[in-house]
Z-matrix of the N, CA and C atoms (Angstrom, degrees):
N
C 1 1.454
C 2 1.481 1 115.08
N 3 1.338 2 117.27 1 129.87
C 4 1.542 3 112.93 2 -178.69
C 5 1.445 4 108.90 3 -71.48
N 6 1.349 5 116.49 4 155.64
C 7 1.494 6 126.28 5 -174.23
C 8 1.521 7 111.26 6 -65.68
N 9 1.375 8 117.23 7 -18.28
C 10 1.483 9 117.99 8 -179.58
C 11 1.595 10 111.20 9 -88.92
N 12 1.300 11 119.16 10 -7.12
C 13 1.395 12 123.08 11 178.91
C 14 1.528 13 110.04 12 -73.17
N 15 1.392 14 114.30 13 142.80
C 16 1.413 15 115.32 14 -178.58
C 17 1.611 16 106.68 15 -68.21
N 18 1.389 17 114.55 16 152.36
C 19 1.456 18 116.06 17 174.25
C 20 1.499 19 111.94 18 -68.46
N 21 1.329 20 115.92 19 146.60
C 22 1.533 21 119.92 20 175.03
C 23 1.524 22 110.48 21 -54.49
N 24 1.292 23 115.37 22 143.29
C 25 1.492 24 120.12 23 -179.66
C 26 1.547 25 107.85 24 -71.69
N 27 1.292 26 112.58 25 139.36
C 28 1.511 27 119.95 26 -179.26
C 29 1.446 28 109.25 27 -119.48
N 30 1.347 29 112.92 28 114.53
C 31 1.516 30 118.01 29 177.66
C 32 1.483 31 115.12 30 -65.34
N 33 1.301 32 120.15 31 -20.69
C 34 1.431 33 123.00 32 -175.39
C 35 1.554 34 108.78 33 -123.13
N 36 1.318 35 119.95 34 130.79
C 37 1.371 36 121.94 35 178.69
C 38 1.573 37 109.25 36 -142.07
N 39 1.283 38 111.83 37 139.32
C 40 1.642 39 118.32 38 177.36
C 41 1.550 40 104.41 39 -109.52
N 42 1.282 41 115.37 40 113.15
C 43 1.392 42 120.41 41 -177.46
C 44 1.498 43 103.10 42 -96.52
N 45 1.431 44 117.91 43 137.47
C 46 1.445 45 122.79 44 176.98
C 47 1.411 46 106.08 45 -141.93
N 48 1.428 47 113.88 46 156.59
C 49 1.373 48 124.53 47 176.49
C 50 1.474 49 111.28 48 157.71
N 51 1.402 50 114.18 49 174.46
C 52 1.478 51 118.69 50 177.67
C 53 1.475 52 111.22 51 -53.84
N 54 1.322 53 118.44 52 139.03
C 55 1.434 54 126.99 53 -178.47
C 56 1.523 55 109.18 54 -76.03
N 57 1.396 56 117.36 55 75.77
C 58 1.342 57 119.96 56 179.87
C 59 1.548 58 109.54 57 -137.24
N 60 1.357 59 113.72 58 -169.38
C 61 1.472 60 117.54 59 -173.10
C 62 1.557 61 111.30 60 -64.70
N 63 1.293 62 117.68 61 -34.22
C 64 1.470 63 120.21 62 179.93
C 65 1.540 64 110.53 63 -64.46
N 66 1.312 65 113.76 64 -43.09
C 67 1.530 66 119.78 65 176.38
C 68 1.557 67 109.51 66 -57.20
N 69 1.327 68 110.49 67 -52.47
C 70 1.534 69 113.11 68 -179.08
C 71 1.558 70 110.22 69 -59.03
N 72 1.244 71 119.60 70 -39.92
C 73 1.519 72 124.34 71 -179.65
C 74 1.594 73 108.93 72 -65.25
N 75 1.301 74 118.69 73 -36.81
C 76 1.484 75 117.57 74 173.28
C 77 1.447 76 112.96 75 -61.09
N 78 1.347 77 117.89 76 -46.03
C 79 1.397 78 123.36 77 -179.00
C 80 1.461 79 108.73 78 -64.15
N 81 1.329 80 117.49 79 -44.73
C 82 1.507 81 119.14 80 -171.37
C 83 1.594 82 105.98 81 -69.09
N 84 1.296 83 117.01 82 -41.48
C 85 1.506 84 117.48 83 179.91
C 86 1.561 85 112.61 84 -58.06
N 87 1.376 86 117.92 85 -38.91
C 88 1.366 87 120.47 86 -179.71
C 89 1.451 88 114.54 87 -73.38
N 90 1.331 89 116.62 88 -29.53
C 91 1.494 90 124.30 89 175.93
C 92 1.545 91 106.72 90 -71.93
N 93 1.268 92 118.41 91 -35.98
C 94 1.472 93 118.75 92 178.28
C 95 1.553 94 111.55 93 -75.57
N 96 1.392 95 116.10 94 -20.49
C 97 1.502 96 113.42 95 172.10
C 98 1.592 97 114.75 96 -84.71
N 99 1.287 98 112.91 97 -3.73
C 100 1.570 99 117.11 98 175.35
C 101 1.470 100 115.71 99 120.33
N 102 1.352 101 118.29 100 -1.76
C 103 1.510 102 116.59 101 179.36
C 104 1.557 103 107.18 102 -75.55
N 105 1.243 104 116.04 103 163.84
C 106 1.503 105 121.53 104 174.64
C 107 1.458 106 109.62 105 -122.15
N 108 1.297 107 115.98 106 156.94
C 109 1.495 108 122.55 107 177.91
C 110 1.603 109 103.37 108 -72.49
N 111 1.380 110 113.88 109 143.11
C 112 1.434 111 118.37 110 171.25
C 113 1.452 112 109.39 111 -124.48
N 114 1.318 113 123.81 112 107.35
C 115 1.378 114 127.83 113 -177.13
C 116 1.508 115 114.64 114 76.67
N 117 1.254 116 112.20 115 -176.59
C 118 1.450 117 117.14 116 -174.03
C 119 1.564 118 110.18 117 -90.18
N 120 1.320 119 115.02 118 155.44
C 121 1.550 120 113.85 119 174.72
C 122 1.548 121 109.73 120 -69.32
N 123 1.292 122 114.02 121 160.29
C 124 1.478 123 120.47 122 172.04
C 125 1.509 124 107.94 123 -124.83
N 126 1.320 125 113.10 124 143.78
C 127 1.440 126 118.16 125 -178.29
C 128 1.605 127 110.70 126 -124.75
N 129 1.362 128 117.91 127 150.07
C 130 1.378 129 117.48 128 176.14
C 131 1.587 130 103.15 129 -151.47
N 132 1.307 131 111.85 130 162.80
C 133 1.478 132 116.25 131 179.36
C 134 1.574 133 111.43 132 -104.66
N 135 1.322 134 114.16 133 130.07
C 136 1.450 135 118.62 134 174.82
C 137 1.433 136 114.76 135 -95.88
N 138 1.292 137 128.19 136 101.85
C 139 1.416 138 125.28 137 -170.91
C 140 1.472 139 110.76 138 -71.88
N 141 1.307 140 124.56 139 -17.56
C 142 1.403 141 122.81 140 -177.56
C 143 1.541 142 109.04 141 -77.16
N 144 1.405 143 112.06 142 -44.39
C 145 1.482 144 116.46 143 177.61
C 146 1.599 145 112.61 144 -90.30
N 147 1.267 146 116.14 145 -7.83
C 148 1.358 147 125.71 146 172.81
C 149 1.559 148 108.35 147 57.96
N 150 1.353 149 111.75 148 55.64
C 151 1.398 150 117.42 149 178.31
C 152 1.600 151 114.79 150 -155.62
N 153 1.140 152 121.43 151 165.38
C 154 1.463 153 126.31 152 179.08
C 155 1.509 154 107.22 153 -81.04
N 156 1.333 155 121.09 154 132.93
C 157 1.499 156 121.17 155 173.19
C 158 1.543 157 103.97 156 -113.60
N 159 1.321 158 112.28 157 135.37
C 160 1.469 159 122.96 158 179.75
C 161 1.525 160 111.08 159 -109.09
N 162 1.362 161 118.13 160 149.94
C 163 1.339 162 121.79 161 175.48
C 164 1.562 163 105.73 162 -134.36
N 165 1.313 164 117.02 163 137.84
C 166 1.473 165 119.47 164 178.11
C 167 1.603 166 104.60 165 -145.55
N 168 1.371 167 108.21 166 123.14
C 169 1.501 168 117.63 167 170.88
C 170 1.561 169 112.78 168 -77.49
N 171 1.369 170 119.03 169 138.11
C 172 1.352 171 122.85 170 173.65
C 173 1.548 172 109.00 171 -131.97
N 174 1.372 173 118.21 172 153.35
C 175 1.439 174 121.54 173 -178.06
C 176 1.490 175 106.66 174 -139.31
N 177 1.346 176 112.70 175 151.69
C 178 1.444 177 122.25 176 172.55
C 179 1.547 178 104.18 177 -93.07
N 180 1.330 179 117.55 178 123.79
C 181 1.497 180 115.74 179 -176.91
C 182 1.532 181 112.84 180 -61.68
N 183 1.351 182 112.09 181 140.62
C 184 1.486 183 120.19 182 -173.46
C 185 1.550 184 110.32 183 -63.22
N 186 1.282 185 117.07 184 -28.79
C 187 1.509 186 124.01 185 -174.75
C 188 1.601 187 109.98 186 -75.91
N 189 1.302 188 119.03 187 -7.82
C 190 1.466 189 124.45 188 -173.40
C 191 1.514 190 107.42 189 -107.24
N 192 1.370 191 122.80 190 133.10
C 193 1.398 192 118.16 191 169.65
C 194 1.524 193 113.96 192 -65.64
N 195 1.300 194 117.20 193 149.49
C 196 1.549 195 121.07 194 179.86
C 197 1.533 196 108.58 195 -61.26
N 198 1.319 197 112.95 196 143.05
C 199 1.483 198 114.80 197 176.12
C 200 1.527 199 115.57 198 -62.68
N 201 1.265 200 119.15 199 155.03
C 202 1.492 201 119.63 200 -179.82
C 203 1.557 202 104.40 201 -84.01
N 204 1.360 203 112.51 202 145.06
C 205 1.394 204 114.82 203 174.02
C 206 1.596 205 114.13 204 -65.40
N 207 1.338 206 109.32 205 143.44
C 208 1.534 207 113.42 206 -177.10
C 209 1.546 208 108.55 207 -96.62
N 210 1.318 209 115.70 208 136.37
C 211 1.416 210 119.80 209 172.02
C 212 1.425 211 114.17 210 -89.92
N 213 1.289 212 121.80 211 107.17
C 214 1.489 213 123.58 212 -175.44
C 215 1.492 214 108.52 213 -93.79
């Protein structure tokens, strides 16, 4: 696949990162695009970075067609 081709659409994604406003915005943006939460979030502590790391699974509902790639 050429590097300029859009990545294939993935119905399942696991978002991870520091539990901060930027992480919450990433999740919120994908929810606004039509993804749905899948299960509960998970939290752990990273002693090296000294912060809480969050993980949240999201899915694209099977009964909806995948969104079309946007040409920016």
